[in-house]
C-alpha positions as CSV (number, residue, x, y, z in Angstrom):
1,M,54.1,82.9,113.7
2,P,55.8,85.8,112.7
3,T,60.0,85.7,112.1
4,T,62.0,86.7,115.2
5,L,65.9,87.6,113.9
6,G,68.6,86.9,116.8
7,F,71.6,87.5,114.8
8,K,74.3,87.7,117.4
9,P,77.6,89.9,117.2
10,L,81.0,88.1,116.6
11,I,78.9,84.0,117.8
12,D,76.6,84.2,114.4
13,L,79.3,84.9,111.6
14,P,78.5,85.9,108.4
15,E,77.9,82.5,106.0
16,W,78.1,81.8,102.3
17,R,75.7,78.7,101.2
18,P,75.9,77.0,97.7
19,I,72.8,77.6,95.8
20,A,71.9,76.1,92.7
21,N,75.0,76.1,90.0
22,A,74.1,79.1,87.5
23,P,73.4,77.8,83.6
24,A,76.2,79.4,82.4
25,A,80.1,79.9,84.2
26,S,81.1,83.6,85.0
27,G,83.2,85.1,82.2
28,A,83.7,89.3,80.4
29,G,80.3,90.7,80.6
30,T,78.4,88.5,83.1
31,Q,75.5,90.0,84.6
32,L,73.6,89.4,88.0
33,A,70.9,91.9,88.6
34,A,67.7,92.4,90.4
35,G,65.6,95.0,91.5
36,L,66.0,97.0,94.8
37,R,62.5,96.9,95.8
38,N,62.6,97.3,100.2
39,N,59.0,95.2,100.5
40,S,57.5,92.4,99.6
41,D,56.2,94.3,95.7
42,R,60.1,92.8,94.8
43,G,60.3,90.2,91.9
44,A,60.9,86.9,92.8
45,Y,63.9,86.3,90.3
46,V,67.3,87.2,89.9
47,F,68.7,87.8,86.4
48,L,71.6,86.5,84.6
49,L,72.7,88.0,81.1
50,A,75.1,85.2,80.1
51,S,75.9,86.0,76.4
52,N,73.9,88.0,73.6
53,T,71.9,85.7,73.6
54,A,71.8,83.8,76.7
55,L,69.2,85.2,79.3
56,H,68.5,83.1,83.0
57,A,66.6,83.5,85.8
58,Y,67.2,82.7,89.3
59,D,64.0,81.7,91.7
60,V,64.8,82.9,94.9
61,E,62.1,80.8,96.6
62,D,62.8,77.2,94.9
63,D,66.3,77.7,94.3
64,D,67.1,76.8,90.9
65,W,67.6,78.6,87.5
66,F,65.0,78.5,84.0
67,T,66.2,79.9,80.7
68,L,64.4,83.1,79.1
69,S,63.8,83.7,75.1
70,S,67.4,84.9,73.8
71,P,67.5,88.5,73.6
72,A,69.2,88.7,70.6
73,L,71.6,91.5,71.3
74,A,74.5,92.8,69.0
75,G,77.7,93.6,69.5
76,T,80.0,91.2,70.9
77,F,79.6,89.9,74.6
78,G,82.2,91.0,76.6
79,A,83.4,93.3,78.7
80,G,81.4,96.4,78.8
81,A,78.0,94.5,78.8
82,G,75.2,95.5,81.3
83,A,72.6,95.3,82.9
84,V,69.9,97.4,85.5
85,M,66.1,96.7,86.9
86,M,64.0,99.3,86.9
87,P,61.4,97.8,88.8
88,S,58.5,100.9,88.1
89,Q,58.5,100.4,84.4
90,G,56.1,98.3,82.5
91,P,53.2,98.7,80.5
92,R,51.6,101.9,80.4
93,G,48.3,103.4,78.7
94,T,44.3,104.1,79.4
95,L,41.4,102.0,80.5
96,A,38.6,101.1,77.9
97,T,34.5,101.4,78.9
98,G,33.4,98.1,81.3
99,S,36.2,98.9,84.1
100,T,35.0,98.7,87.6
101,T,36.0,98.7,91.4
102,S,37.1,95.3,91.5
103,S,38.2,95.0,87.9
104,V,39.7,97.1,84.7
105,V,39.8,96.5,80.8
106,L,42.7,97.7,79.2
107,N,42.3,99.9,76.5
108,T,46.2,100.6,75.5
109,A,47.3,97.1,74.3
110,L,49.9,95.3,76.4
111,P,53.7,95.0,74.4
112,A,52.3,91.2,73.8
113,A,49.8,89.0,74.5
114,V,49.0,87.5,78.0
115,A,47.7,84.0,78.6
116,P,44.6,83.9,80.8
117,N,45.7,84.9,84.5
118,Q,49.6,84.8,83.7
119,L,49.6,88.5,85.6
120,A,48.4,87.5,88.3
121,N,51.3,85.3,89.2
122,K,55.0,87.4,89.2
123,G,56.9,84.2,90.2
124,N,55.6,83.9,93.4
125,S,52.2,84.0,95.4
126,N,51.5,88.0,94.6
127,G,50.2,88.8,91.2
128,H,52.1,92.1,89.4
129,K,50.9,95.1,91.2
130,I,48.4,98.3,88.6
131,R,48.9,101.2,89.4
132,I,45.2,102.9,88.7
133,I,45.1,106.7,88.0
134,G,41.7,108.8,87.7
135,S,43.2,111.1,85.6
136,S,40.5,111.5,83.1
137,A,38.2,114.2,82.3
138,G,35.8,112.2,84.2
139,G,37.9,110.7,86.4
140,S,38.1,110.4,90.3
141,G,41.6,112.4,90.6
142,K,42.6,109.6,92.8
143,T,45.5,107.1,92.6
144,E,45.3,103.6,94.1
145,E,47.8,100.6,93.6
146,R,46.2,97.1,93.8
147,Y,47.4,93.1,93.0
148,I,46.4,91.8,89.8
149,V,44.4,88.1,90.4
150,G,43.2,87.2,87.4
151,N,43.4,88.2,83.7
152,T,41.2,87.4,80.7
153,G,43.8,86.9,77.9
154,G,45.1,89.1,74.7
155,T,47.1,92.5,74.1
156,T,43.5,94.3,75.9
157,P,42.8,92.0,78.7
158,T,40.5,92.4,81.9
159,L,42.0,92.3,84.6
160,Y,40.6,91.9,88.2
161,L,41.8,93.2,91.6
162,D,42.9,92.1,95.0
163,S,40.5,94.5,96.7
164,P,38.5,96.8,95.6
165,L,38.9,100.4,94.6
166,S,37.3,103.8,96.5
167,F,36.3,104.6,92.9
168,T,34.7,103.6,89.4
169,P,37.4,103.9,86.9
170,A,36.1,106.0,84.1
171,T,37.0,105.8,80.4
172,G,40.5,107.3,79.5
173,D,42.0,107.0,83.0
174,A,45.4,105.6,83.2
175,Y,47.3,102.3,84.4
176,E,50.3,101.7,85.3
177,I,51.9,97.9,85.6
178,L,54.9,98.6,88.1
179,S,56.0,95.2,86.9
180,G,59.6,96.0,85.8
181,R,62.1,96.0,83.0
182,L,65.4,94.7,82.8
183,Y,67.2,97.1,80.7
184,L,70.2,95.2,78.8
185,L,73.6,96.2,76.9
186,G,75.5,94.6,74.8
187,A,79.2,95.0,74.1
188,G,81.7,95.6,71.0
189,T,80.8,97.8,68.4
190,L,78.1,100.1,68.3
191,A,74.9,98.9,66.3
192,A,71.7,98.6,66.4
193,G,70.3,96.3,68.5
194,V,72.7,96.7,71.5
195,W,70.1,97.8,74.3
196,K,67.0,96.8,74.5
197,Y,64.5,95.9,77.9
198,Y,63.1,92.2,78.6
199,D,59.7,93.3,80.2
200,L,58.4,90.9,82.5
201,A,54.8,91.2,82.7
202,T,54.5,90.2,79.5
203,N,57.9,88.3,79.5
204,S,58.8,89.7,75.8
205,F,61.5,91.9,74.8
206,S,61.7,95.3,73.4
207,G,62.5,95.9,69.8
208,N,66.2,98.0,69.5
209,L,66.1,100.9,71.1
210,A,67.8,103.6,70.8
211,T,72.1,104.2,71.1
212,T,72.9,107.7,69.5
213,N,75.6,109.2,71.7
214,L,76.5,106.0,73.3
215,P,80.6,105.4,72.8
216,G,81.4,104.1,69.6
217,T,83.1,101.0,71.2
218,I,81.1,99.7,74.8
219,N,84.4,97.9,76.3
220,T,86.6,98.2,79.8
221,D,83.7,97.7,81.6
222,S,80.0,99.5,83.0
223,S,78.5,101.0,85.7
224,F,74.7,101.5,86.0
225,V,72.5,103.4,88.3
226,G,68.8,103.5,87.8
227,L,66.9,106.0,89.1
228,D,63.5,104.2,89.9
229,E,60.5,105.5,91.4
230,S,60.2,102.9,93.6
231,Y,63.7,103.8,95.4
232,V,62.8,105.2,98.8
233,P,64.3,105.3,101.9
234,F,64.4,101.8,104.3
235,D,61.5,103.0,106.2
236,A,59.3,104.4,103.6
237,N,56.6,102.4,101.2
238,P,57.5,102.3,97.6
239,G,55.5,104.6,95.7
240,D,55.3,107.2,98.7
241,G,58.9,109.2,97.6
242,Y,61.4,110.3,100.5
243,L,58.9,112.9,102.3
244,G,55.5,111.0,102.5
245,Q,52.5,112.3,100.2
246,L,52.8,115.9,100.4
247,T,49.5,118.0,100.5
248,A,50.1,121.3,97.9
249,T,49.3,124.5,99.8
250,A,49.5,126.4,96.3
251,A,50.4,125.7,92.7
252,T,50.6,127.7,89.1
253,A,51.6,127.0,85.9
254,S,55.0,126.1,86.5
255,T,55.2,125.7,90.3
256,I,53.7,123.6,93.3
257,T,54.1,124.7,96.7
258,G,54.8,122.3,99.9
259,Q,53.7,122.2,103.4
260,A,54.1,124.6,105.9
261,A,54.5,122.2,108.8
262,S,55.9,118.5,108.8
263,G,56.3,116.5,105.5
264,D,58.5,118.7,103.3
265,A,59.0,121.7,105.7
266,A,62.6,120.9,106.2
267,V,64.2,120.6,102.8
268,L,67.2,122.9,102.1
269,A,66.9,124.7,99.0
270,N,67.6,122.5,95.9
271,E,68.0,119.7,98.6
272,Y,65.8,117.9,95.2
273,R,66.7,119.1,92.1
274,N,66.5,116.8,89.3
275,F,64.4,114.9,91.3
276,Q,60.8,114.2,90.1
277,I,57.3,115.3,91.6
278,R,54.0,113.1,90.5
279,I,50.6,114.6,91.2
280,V,49.0,111.7,93.3
281,Q,45.9,113.0,94.2
282,D,43.7,115.9,92.6
283,T,40.2,115.8,93.1
284,V,39.4,119.6,92.3
285,N,41.1,118.9,88.9
286,P,41.4,115.4,88.1
287,T,43.1,115.7,84.8
288,A,46.2,117.2,86.8
289,V,46.5,113.8,88.7
290,G,49.5,111.0,87.4
291,Q,51.3,114.4,85.7
292,R,55.2,114.1,86.3
293,R,57.6,117.2,86.0
294,N,61.6,117.0,86.5
295,V,61.8,119.5,89.8
296,A,64.6,122.6,88.2
297,S,64.7,124.8,91.4
298,H,63.3,124.8,94.8
299,T,63.4,127.3,97.6
300,A,63.8,125.8,101.0
301,G,60.9,125.5,103.7
302,P,58.7,125.6,105.2
303,S,56.2,126.4,102.2
304,A,58.9,125.3,99.6
305,V,58.1,126.3,96.2
306,Y,58.9,124.1,93.4
307,T,59.7,125.1,89.9
308,V,59.2,122.2,87.4
309,S,61.2,121.8,84.5
310,S,58.2,122.4,81.8
311,N,54.9,123.9,83.0
312,W,52.0,121.4,84.0
313,T,49.6,120.3,81.4
314,V,47.1,120.4,83.5
315,T,47.6,123.5,86.5
316,P,47.1,121.1,89.7
317,S,44.8,122.7,92.4
318,S,46.3,124.5,95.3
319,S,45.1,121.1,97.9
320,A,46.9,118.3,95.2
321,V,48.7,115.9,96.8
322,F,51.7,115.5,95.3
323,V,55.5,112.9,95.8
324,I,59.0,113.9,95.5
325,E,60.9,110.7,94.3
326,N,63.6,109.6,91.8
327,N,63.1,110.6,88.2
328,G,62.2,107.2,87.4
329,D,62.8,107.8,83.4
330,R,66.7,108.1,83.7
331,I,69.1,105.6,84.1
332,L,72.6,106.8,84.5
333,L,76.4,105.3,83.2
334,W,79.6,105.0,83.0
335,S,81.5,103.1,80.4
336,A,84.3,103.2,77.8
337,A,87.0,104.5,80.0
338,S,84.5,107.7,79.2
339,T,84.6,110.9,81.5
340,S,80.8,111.1,80.6
341,T,77.7,110.5,82.5
342,F,75.7,108.6,79.6
343,T,72.1,109.1,80.2
344,Y,69.6,107.5,79.3
345,N,65.7,109.5,79.1
346,I,63.3,105.9,79.2
347,G,60.1,108.0,77.9
348,A,61.8,109.8,74.9
349,N,64.2,106.7,74.3
350,A,66.9,108.5,73.8
351,W,70.7,108.7,75.4
352,D,72.9,112.0,76.1
353,T,75.9,113.1,77.7
354,A,74.4,116.7,79.3
355,T,71.5,116.0,81.5
356,F,74.5,115.6,84.0
357,G,77.9,116.8,83.7
358,A,81.5,114.6,82.8
359,R,83.3,112.6,86.0
360,P,86.4,114.3,87.2
361,A,88.8,111.8,85.3
362,A,87.6,108.7,83.1
363,M,86.5,105.3,84.7
364,G,88.4,102.3,84.6
365,A,87.8,98.6,84.8
366,G,86.6,98.0,88.0
367,C,84.1,101.4,88.3
368,V,81.0,100.5,90.7
369,S,78.9,103.0,91.7
370,C,75.9,103.3,94.1
371,G,72.8,105.7,94.9
372,S,72.2,107.1,98.5
373,F,68.1,106.3,98.1
374,F,67.5,103.8,101.1
375,M,68.9,105.6,104.4
376,R,67.8,108.5,106.0
377,P,69.8,111.5,106.2
378,D,71.3,113.4,109.3
379,A,69.9,115.8,110.9
380,A,72.7,118.3,109.4
381,K,71.9,116.7,106.2
382,Q,75.7,115.8,105.5
383,A,74.6,112.9,103.7
384,R,71.5,113.2,100.9
385,H,69.4,111.2,98.6
386,S,71.3,112.9,95.8
387,Y,74.3,111.8,96.3
388,I,75.9,109.0,94.1
389,F,79.3,107.3,95.1
390,S,81.1,106.2,92.2
391,F,84.3,104.2,92.8
392,R,86.6,105.5,89.8
393,G,88.1,102.0,88.8
394,G,91.3,101.5,86.8
395,N,93.4,99.9,89.8
396,V,93.3,102.8,92.0
397,A,91.6,103.7,95.3
398,T,89.5,107.1,93.9
399,L,86.3,107.6,95.1
400,D,84.3,110.2,92.8
401,L,80.5,111.7,93.8
402,C,78.0,112.7,91.8
403,D,75.5,115.1,93.6
404,I,72.4,114.9,91.0
405,A,71.1,118.3,93.0
406,G,74.2,120.1,92.8
407,G,74.1,122.4,90.0
408,A,71.3,122.2,86.9
409,N,73.6,119.2,85.2
410,G,74.4,117.9,88.7
411,L,77.6,118.3,90.5
412,W,81.0,116.5,90.4
413,T,83.5,116.2,93.5
414,G,86.5,114.3,92.1
415,A,88.2,112.1,94.9
416,I,86.4,112.6,98.2
417,A,88.2,111.7,101.2
418,Y,86.6,108.1,103.1
419,G,86.9,106.4,105.8
420,G,88.6,102.9,106.2
421,S,90.0,100.8,103.6
422,G,91.8,103.2,101.5
423,G,94.6,101.0,100.4
424,V,92.3,99.2,98.6
425,L,92.7,99.5,94.9
426,F,89.4,98.7,92.4
427,T,90.1,97.2,89.4
428,T,88.7,94.6,86.6
429,G,86.8,91.9,88.6
430,S,84.7,94.8,91.1
431,T,81.5,94.7,91.7
432,I,78.8,96.2,93.6
433,T,75.2,96.1,95.1
434,P,73.3,98.6,96.8
435,D,71.5,96.8,100.0
436,P,67.6,98.4,100.4
437,Y,66.6,97.5,103.8
438,T,69.7,96.4,106.6
439,G,71.9,98.7,108.8
440,N,68.6,101.4,107.9
441,G,69.6,101.1,104.1
442,R,73.2,102.7,104.4
443,F,75.2,99.7,102.8
444,A,76.3,98.9,99.6
445,F,78.7,95.9,99.5
446,V,81.6,95.1,97.3
447,N,83.3,91.9,95.7
448,Y,86.4,94.0,94.7
449,N,88.6,92.7,92.2
450,G,87.1,89.2,91.9
451,G,88.7,88.3,94.6
452,Q,87.6,86.6,98.5
453,R,86.9,89.2,100.2
454,C,84.5,91.6,100.5
455,L,83.3,95.4,101.1
456,K,81.0,97.2,102.5
457,F,80.4,100.9,101.6
458,D,78.4,103.3,104.5
459,V,76.9,105.8,101.6
460,K,75.7,107.9,105.4
461,N,79.1,108.0,107.2
462,R,81.3,107.6,104.5
463,V,83.2,104.2,105.5
464,L,84.4,101.1,103.7
465,S,85.4,98.5,105.6
466,P,85.2,94.7,105.7
467,A,82.4,92.8,105.4
468,F,82.6,89.0,104.1
469,Y,85.1,86.5,103.2
470,M,84.3,83.7,100.7
471,R,86.3,80.5,101.3
472,Y,85.7,79.7,98.1
473,P,88.7,80.3,95.6
474,Q,87.6,82.6,93.0
475,G,89.1,82.4,88.9
476,T,90.9,84.7,86.6
477,A,89.0,88.3,86.9
478,A,87.3,89.4,84.5
479,A,85.0,92.8,84.1
480,G,81.1,92.1,84.8
481,Q,78.5,92.3,87.5
482,R,78.2,89.0,89.6
483,M,76.2,90.5,92.7
484,A,72.7,91.3,93.6
485,T,70.1,91.1,96.3
486,A,67.0,88.9,97.2
487,M,64.7,89.7,100.5
488,F,62.8,87.5,102.7
489,V,59.9,89.6,104.0
490,D,57.5,88.2,106.5
491,G,55.3,91.2,107.7
492,A,57.4,93.7,109.5
493,T,60.6,91.4,109.4
494,K,63.1,91.8,106.5
495,L,65.8,90.0,105.8
496,V,68.6,91.1,102.8
497,F,70.7,88.5,100.8
498,I,73.6,88.5,99.0
499,L,74.1,86.5,96.2
500,L,77.7,86.4,94.8
501,Q,78.5,84.0,91.0
502,R,82.0,82.6,91.7
503,M,84.7,83.9,89.3
504,G,85.2,81.6,85.7
505,G,82.5,79.2,87.7
506,A,78.7,78.6,87.3
507,E,78.7,78.3,91.4
508,V,76.7,80.8,92.9
509,F,76.7,81.8,96.9
510,E,74.0,83.3,99.4
511,M,74.2,84.9,102.8
512,A,72.1,86.7,105.0
513,V,73.5,89.7,105.6
514,Q,73.2,90.2,109.8
515,K,73.6,93.5,110.6
């Protein structure tokens, strides 16, 4: 029987309930992290980085914790440590001979060997999702996604799919396992090994990732925003981008033209600059499918012309199908009382401070940031998917706005006006989690200054207002990320839960977001 939700305002007050205690008390640098997909493809776990050597996972369905292998992060764990989940990341490569419509054979090795059927269980009843891309010279030119229901063992296993593909994958076609990777940042003096990822599919850690261009000392606090491909409006499907699947009407070596009606026909000029175009189907030029390019600029619709930042390797056909989505190769970070926007390019394994400009003033302890990825813009587009809101921290109420489409390197506007609780000063202990569904994807929830009160920020209407009160006393405030979300999904019924670890304690609480 489908679940029916019938919360009544005032009668049904939001209530926190205690869940299983975390394996470690929260302290400076503690990180809770989970993906923000808006459907059942979400991972089954919320992760807790408790120290340089302690990473734990909470099973949201069975209410218990388990301990993973040590991430062995470098540095001195404390204020400035961070974690961010990128749910669309995972092993990628090409297929070998022997694939069928219901099974595929990997050619590119996984980062670690897997046990038989390991990929068929991501922690709940579903296997990991895999994207098959018919991009080889003999390929179909199609992109399709399936769940993995079985696999052989090793680093190049055969994977069995939950339903047949509409095409037989050719040798050299591409695969992407959309299992997620948790990126982990240590604190203290910059050193090799301070930045790594945990790969969920293979239960393995990366080697030492690049750290050049990060601060010499990572301290004060850290605020991450991951530009994941699967972050789409509350009523859209991950993988379909912000405007759905669009059919091109023309293409050149450096451009692609959108639709004359519906889809992207109402886009404003440069509304999606610095976002990504991904070709999802091209049966005329199959080797064009799967290509990703950053949008350098575009005209307004109808028939918007998108100029990409580097030429297509293979020019798409004039009837190719594409999506506009976040540039999934990018993670943004503000840290160490700096004005810089530190941008990590996943594919290049490189940090820089030039992709996006510096913020108007240095971030401080309690800086919290969130994107506006999950809402639908208003008709006048006063709200946009390109807006990232960042409370500055440092014991001020100041809110800064980064429009990632506002210029070649984005555009910052400092100290913007917002409604509601303008007297709240954000400082040590503040933590945030966006909600990808409730309220039509408009809200991010904030536990400010490590206290008992929580706020919600409406990214569509720029209003900060009361949200919930925790009746359990908090300990001494410390920098860290102690909030995350989980989601109950039953068909079309979705209910988001906020998780919050008590400041200075191992106790963790959970609350259903009713509205």
